[in-house]
C-alpha positions in Angstrom: 17.0 12.4 13.3 19.6 12.5 14.4 23.2 10.3 13.6 24.9 9.4 16.6 28.9 9.7 17.5 31.2 7.3 15.1 32.1 5.4 16.0 35.1 2.8 15.0 34.3 -0.5 13.9 35.7 -3.8 12.8 35.3 -5.3 9.5 35.3 -9.0 8.1 34.7 -10.1 5.3 31.7 -11.3 4.1 30.3 -15.5 4.9 29.8 -17.6 2.0 27.3 -20.0 2.3 27.8 -23.5 1.6 25.8 -25.3 -0.4 24.7 -28.4 0.4 25.0 -31.6 -1.8 21.6 -32.9 -2.2 20.5 -28.9 -4.1 24.2 -27.5 -6.2 23.1 -29.8 -9.0 19.6 -27.9 -9.1 20.8 -24.5 -9.1 23.7 -25.8 -11.8 21.5 -27.4 -14.2 19.0 -24.8 -14.1 21.4 -22.1 -14.5 21.5 -21.7 -18.7 17.4 -20.5 -18.5 16.1 -17.5 -19.3 19.3 -15.0 -18.1 18.6 -13.3 -21.1 15.0 -12.3 -20.6 14.2 -9.0 -20.9 12.2 -7.5 -17.2 8.8 -6.7 -17.5 7.8 -3.8 -16.0 5.4 -4.2 -13.0 2.1 -2.8 -14.1 1.2 -5.9 -16.5 2.4 -4.7 -19.5 4.7 -7.0 -21.4 8.1 -6.6 -23.3 10.7 -5.2 -23.0 10.8 -2.3 -19.9 10.1 0.7 -21.9 9.2 4.2 -19.8 7.6 7.3 -20.4 10.1 8.7 -22.6 10.2 5.2 -24.8 14.1 4.5 -23.3 15.0 1.8 -20.9 17.6 -0.3 -19.7 20.9 1.0 -17.5 21.6 3.7 -20.5 18.7 5.5 -20.1 19.2 5.1 -16.1 15.2 5.2 -14.6 13.7 7.1 -17.3 13.3 3.1 -18.0 10.7 1.5 -16.5 12.8 -1.3 -14.8 12.5 -3.0 -11.8 15.9 -2.3 -10.5 18.5 1.4 -10.8 20.6 -1.1 -13.6 18.0 -1.9 -16.2 19.6 -5.1 -16.7 17.2 -8.2 -17.0 15.6 -10.6 -14.4 15.4 -13.9 -14.8 12.3 -15.5 -15.9 10.8 -18.2 -13.2 8.5 -20.6 -13.6 5.5 -21.7 -11.6 6.0 -20.9 -7.9 6.4 -25.2 -6.2 4.9 -24.3 -3.2 1.4 -23.4 -4.7 1.4 -27.4 -5.7 1.3 -28.1 -1.8 5.2 -28.8 -1.6 6.5 -26.9 1.8 10.2 -24.6 1.4 13.1 -26.6 3.3 15.9 -23.9 5.0 19.4 -24.7 4.8 22.4 -23.1 6.5 20.4 -21.2 8.5 21.8 -19.3 11.6 20.6 -16.1 14.0 21.8 -14.1 16.2 20.9 -11.4 18.3 23.3 -8.4 17.4 22.0 -5.7 19.5 18.4 -5.2 22.5 15.8 -6.2 19.9 17.9 -6.5 17.0 18.3 -10.2 15.1 19.6 -11.0 12.3 18.9 -13.7 10.2 20.2 -15.8 7.7 19.3 -18.7 5.4 18.9 -20.9 2.3 15.0 -21.2 1.3 14.9 -24.4 -0.9 11.9 -24.2 -3.0 12.8 -26.0 -6.3 11.3 -22.6 -8.5 13.2 -23.4 -11.9 15.5 -22.4 -12.9 17.0 -22.0 -9.6 15.4 -23.8 -6.8 16.9 -21.6 -4.2 17.3 -17.9 -2.5 19.7 -16.9 -0.2 17.6 -14.5 2.4 19.4 -12.1 5.2 16.4 -10.6 7.7 16.9 -8.1 10.0 13.8 -8.0 12.7 13.7 -4.5 14.7 12.0 -5.1 18.4 10.2 -1.0 18.2 9.9 -1.4 21.7 13.2 -2.0 22.5 15.5 0.8 24.0 18.3 2.4 22.6 16.9 2.6 18.9 16.8 4.3 16.0 16.4 4.9 12.3 17.5 7.4 9.6 18.5 8.3 5.9 21.9 7.5 4.9 23.2 10.0 2.9 26.8 10.8 1.4 27.8 14.2 1.1 26.2 15.6 -2.5 22.5 13.5 -3.5 24.5 13.6 -6.7 27.9 11.2 -4.6 27.3 7.1 -4.5 29.0 5.3 -1.8 29.1 1.6 -1.1 26.1 0.5 1.4 29.4 -0.6 4.0 31.0 3.0 3.9 27.6 4.5 4.4 27.2 2.8 7.2 30.3 3.1 8.4 30.5 6.5 8.0 26.8 6.7 10.5 28.0 4.3 12.8 24.8 2.1 11.3 24.1 -1.4 13.5 22.8 -2.0 10.2 22.8 -0.3 6.6 20.8 -1.7 3.6 20.6 0.5 0.1 18.2 2.8 -0.3 16.3 4.9 -2.7 15.8 4.1 -7.2 18.1 6.6 -9.1 19.4 8.4 -12.3 22.2 5.5 -12.8 24.5 7.1 -15.1 23.3 10.0 -15.1 23.1 12.4 -13.1 23.2 9.3 -10.6 20.4 11.4 -7.8 18.1 9.0 -5.6 14.2 9.5 -8.0 12.5 9.7 -4.3 12.2 12.1 -1.4 15.4 12.0 0.4 14.5 14.1 4.6 17.4 13.8 6.9 17.7 14.9 10.2 14.5 16.8 9.4 15.3 18.4 6.1 14.9 17.4 2.1 17.7 16.8 0.6 15.6 15.7 -2.4 11.8 15.4 -3.8 9.1 15.4 -6.4 5.7 17.2 -6.9 4.1 13.6 -8.6 7.0 11.3 -8.1 8.4 9.6 -11.5 6.0 7.1 -11.8 2.8 9.3 -10.7 0.2 7.6 -8.6 2.3 4.5 -7.7 5.7 6.4 -5.9 6.0 5.3 -2.5 8.1 6.1 1.1 9.7 4.2 4.5 9.5 7.5 6.3 9.7 8.5 10.1 8.1 10.4 13.2 7.4 11.0 17.1 4.9 8.0 16.3 6.9 5.7 14.6 8.1 4.1 10.8 5.4 4.5 7.7 5.1 3.2 4.3 2.6 5.8 2.2 3.0 8.6 -0.4 5.1 11.4 0.4 5.8 14.5 -2.1 7.8 17.6 -1.4 5.8 21.1 -3.2 7.8 23.8 -3.8 6.2 27.1 -4.7 7.7 30.5 -5.7 5.7 33.0 -3.8 6.4 35.8 -6.1 4.7 33.4 -8.8 2.4 31.0 -7.5 1.3 29.6 -10.7 4.5 28.2 -11.9 4.5 24.9 -11.3 8.1 23.7 -9.3 8.5 19.9 -10.6 11.0 18.9 -7.7 13.9 19.5 -5.8 17.4 18.7 -6.4 15.7 15.8 -8.9 17.1 14.8 -11.9 14.6 15.7 -14.5 13.0 19.0 -15.1 9.5 17.8 -17.0 8.7 20.1 -20.3 6.4 23.6 -19.3 7.9 23.0 -15.4 10.7 24.2 -13.2 13.2 22.3 -11.2 15.3 24.0 -8.0 18.9 22.5 -7.2 21.1 23.5 -4.4 24.4 23.4 -3.2 23.0 19.9 -2.1 23.0 18.7 -5.2 26.9 19.6 -5.6 27.5 20.5 -9.6 25.3 21.6 -12.1 24.5 18.7 -14.6 24.0 20.8 -17.7 21.0 18.9 -19.7 21.1 16.0 -18.6 18.3 17.4 -16.7 15.9 18.5 -19.4 16.6 15.4 -21.6 19.0 17.2 -23.7 15.5 20.0 -24.5 17.2 23.0 -25.8 14.3 25.5 -24.7 15.6 26.6 -21.5 16.3 29.0 -18.9 18.6 28.7 -15.8 18.4 31.6 -13.0 21.1 31.7 -10.5 19.1 33.2 -6.6 22.0 34.2 -4.3 20.2 34.8 -1.3 17.4 35.4 -2.9 18.3 38.1 -5.2 18.3 37.2 -9.1 22.4 37.3 -9.8 22.0 35.3 -13.2 19.7 34.9 -16.1 20.6 32.8 -18.9 18.7 31.0 -21.9 21.7 28.3 -21.8 22.8 25.3 -19.0 26.1 25.8 -17.5 27.6 22.2 -16.7 29.3 21.4 -14.1 29.8 24.6 -12.1 29.9 24.4 -8.2 26.2 25.7 -6.4 27.4 26.9 -3.8 25.9 27.2 -0.6 23.4 30.0 -0.5 22.8 30.1 -3.7 19.9 28.4 -5.4 19.5 27.1 -8.9 16.2 27.9 -10.5 16.1 25.6 -14.1 13.1 25.8 -16.8 12.0 24.2 -19.3 9.0 25.5 -22.6 6.9 27.1 -20.7 9.0 27.2 -17.3 11.5 28.9 -18.9 9.6 31.7 -20.6 8.3 32.5 -17.1 11.9 32.3 -15.9 13.2 34.9 -18.8 10.8 37.4 -17.0 12.9 38.0 -13.9 15.2 41.3 -13.7 18.6 41.3 -12.3 18.9 41.8 -8.0 14.8 40.6 -8.0 13.7 39.4 -4.8 12.9 35.7 -5.5 11.4 33.4 -2.4 10.5 30.0 -2.2 8.1 28.1 -0.1 8.2 24.6 0.7 6.0 22.0 2.4 5.7 17.9 2.5 2.2 16.2 1.6 2.1 13.3 3.1 3.3 13.8 6.5 5.8 15.4 8.5 8.7 13.5 8.5 12.4 13.3 10.9 13.8 11.1 8.4 12.7 9.1 5.2 14.0 7.5 2.0 11.9 6.0 -1.1 11.2 2.8 -2.8 9.4 2.7 -6.4 6.4 1.2 -5.2 4.6 -0.4 -1.4 4.8 -4.3 -1.3 1.8 -3.6 1.1 -1.0 -1.5 2.1 -2.8 -2.5 4.7 -2.6 -5.7 4.5 -3.2 -5.5 0.9 -1.0 -6.5 -1.8 -0.2 -4.1 -4.4 2.8 -6.0 -6.9 1.2 -7.9 -10.2 4.8 -9.4 -11.3 5.4 -13.5 -10.2 7.9 -14.0 -13.3 10.7 -11.9 -12.9 12.8 -12.3 -10.4 16.2 -9.8 -9.1 17.3 -9.6 -6.1 15.9 -7.2 -3.5 15.6 -4.2 -0.8 13.0 -5.0 1.5 11.1 -2.6 4.3 8.0 -4.2 6.4 6.2 -3.0 9.6 4.1 -5.5 11.0 0.8 -5.0 12.0 0.1 -2.9 15.6 3.3 -1.5 14.5 6.3 -2.9 16.9 8.7 -4.9 14.3 10.4 -3.6 11.4 11.5 -6.2 8.8 15.1 -5.5 6.5 15.2 -8.2 4.1 17.4 -8.7 0.9 17.6 -11.7 -1.2 19.8 -12.2 -2.8 19.8 -13.5 -6.9 21.4 -13.0 -10.7 23.6 -16.2 -9.3 23.8 -20.0 -10.0 23.5 -19.8 -5.8 20.3 -17.6 -5.3 17.7 -16.5 -8.1 16.3 -13.7 -6.2 12.5 -12.8 -5.6 9.7 -11.7 -7.9 7.8 -8.6 -6.6 5.0 -11.2 -5.1 6.9 -13.2 -3.4 8.7 -9.9 -2.1 4.7 -8.9 -0.6 3.6 -12.4 -0.4 7.3 -12.7 1.9 6.1 -9.6 3.9 3.2 -11.2 4.6 4.3 -14.4 6.3 6.9 -12.3 8.7 3.0 -10.6 9.8 3.7 -7.2 7.8 1.1 -5.5 7.4 2.6 -2.4 4.9 5.8 -2.9 3.2 7.8 -1.5 0.6 10.2 -2.4 -2.1 13.4 0.0 -2.3 16.1 -0.6 -5.0 17.0 -3.8 -5.7 20.1 -5.6 -8.7 23.3 -4.6 -7.8 22.4 -2.0 -4.9 20.6 -5.0 -2.7 23.6 -5.1 0.1 23.0 -5.3 3.6 26.2 -4.0 5.7 25.5 -5.4 9.4 26.9 -6.9 12.8 27.5 -10.5 12.3 27.6 -13.8 14.0 31.3 -13.0 15.1 30.4 -9.6 16.9 32.6 -7.7 13.6 30.2 -5.2 11.1 30.5 -6.9 7.4 28.4 -7.1 4.1 26.3 -10.4 5.0 25.1 -10.3 1.8 26.3 -11.5 -1.7 25.9 -8.5 -3.8 25.3 -9.8 -7.5 27.4 -7.6 -9.0 30.2 -9.5 -7.9 31.1 -6.5 -4.9 29.2 -3.4 -3.6 27.8 -1.1 -5.5 28.2 2.3 -5.1 24.3 3.8 -4.3 22.8 7.5 -3.5 21.3 6.7 -0.2 20.5 4.3 2.6 18.0 3.6 5.2 20.0 2.4 8.1 19.2 1.5 11.7 21.2 3.2 15.0 21.4 1.2 18.8 22.5 4.4 20.4 24.4 2.2 23.1 27.7 -0.1 24.3 26.8 -2.9 22.0 26.9 -6.6 24.4 28.2 -9.6 23.0 26.7 -11.4 20.2 24.5 -14.1 21.3 23.3 -16.8 19.0 19.8 -18.2 18.6 19.4 -21.5 17.7 17.6 -22.6 14.1 14.6 -23.9 14.9 13.7 -27.0 12.4 10.3 -25.4 11.2 10.3 -24.3 7.6 9.9 -20.4 6.6 5.7 -20.2 6.5 4.0 -20.1 3.1 2.3 -17.2 2.7 -1.4 -17.3 2.5 -2.2 -15.5 -0.3 -3.7 -11.7 0.1 -6.1 -9.9 -2.3 -3.9 -7.8 -5.1 -4.6 -4.7 -6.3 -3.3 -3.4 -9.7 -1.6 -0.2 -9.4 -2.5 2.5 -12.1 0.3 3.3 -13.5 -0.5 6.0 -16.1 0.5 5.6 -19.9 3.5 6.9 -21.6 2.2 10.5 -23.3 1.8 10.0 -26.8 
């Protein structure tokens, strides 16, 4: 999906909403509770969020199965007050039409859920029947580069930009899921980083979709060799990873989790030009090159390739034919059914939902980790998408990554939420909404006196997550 010609955009500071006097004391009084409690993964396990490699936290990147890439603890929250018959109260609400068919709504939702009884919300809703609207992945120069959401949005002239995929933070910095830009695959893996759970937000000629995508690569001369991924930050035991110029530079043993029985083969114009038993580090990958890295059995297989031998790769995407795609860690809703179970750990969140008739798309950022906003649990996020009318929805990266850059009420482009790090985090990709026509003036829409609907609980399907290997 093509991105439109860049246009200069004015900058403006992010707005700060003023807390009402009635709620400020509640928020400050509850701040110290639960801030140090470890995050719990959304697979129903208790305790710390350890991944398949027995690691957790930011130091181990995605290898710890936390709810956000940064691995920081979430806020443990109490029972939902609204379940006892109380209705959330809306404060500081403002809604604008920022382009024909696109609205921005900002508000504080005061629900009393302790220890911080309020969340700050930023919602962009897109009418998919409106003219001049398109969508795309936002990417930096290389998949291992990171830029802020506002940088990605400015460079691509997006009307709205939010952060995208979970990523291997602090190590390779590469996204973990499938990234498709202008119909070309930038990243992807055979099984996903949580097999059977990961999902993607993707687009084709029929519109938006939320469903699993995977990138299936094979070596034509040896189809029984297992290719695990394409520009993916981890090569599993016994498999082979493929890396291209889009990955920028080789990362040494980081992509093998330190495993030493490895093999690195460089292909240039589909011919073997080197075959070595050690991994290079920091070497620029040339545009015509492919770097194959094997671990264990995969290394033994690559060892058989001879200098100048012809090796060609075949690629297909399983699950659809996207023109644009980014991934998240899991769906929130599948055909109207809630698929997440965590309702005790709150984080800043970013999510995208598609309504039941496929004619509206909702882009939501929930602030968190502050005295003014606790964040949302996964169940709250799914239930809110249901309240908006979404039938399918996906959880994108959260925590300090959550950011929304869009046209605000003054007509300027700005970060409209309040990122939990105090400033924007650099991320590896994002999701963009584009308006391919001159922008008319922003139209204020008076806030309605009604409160945000409390969603009716939906049936829950527990996602199947394989246990870590013994």
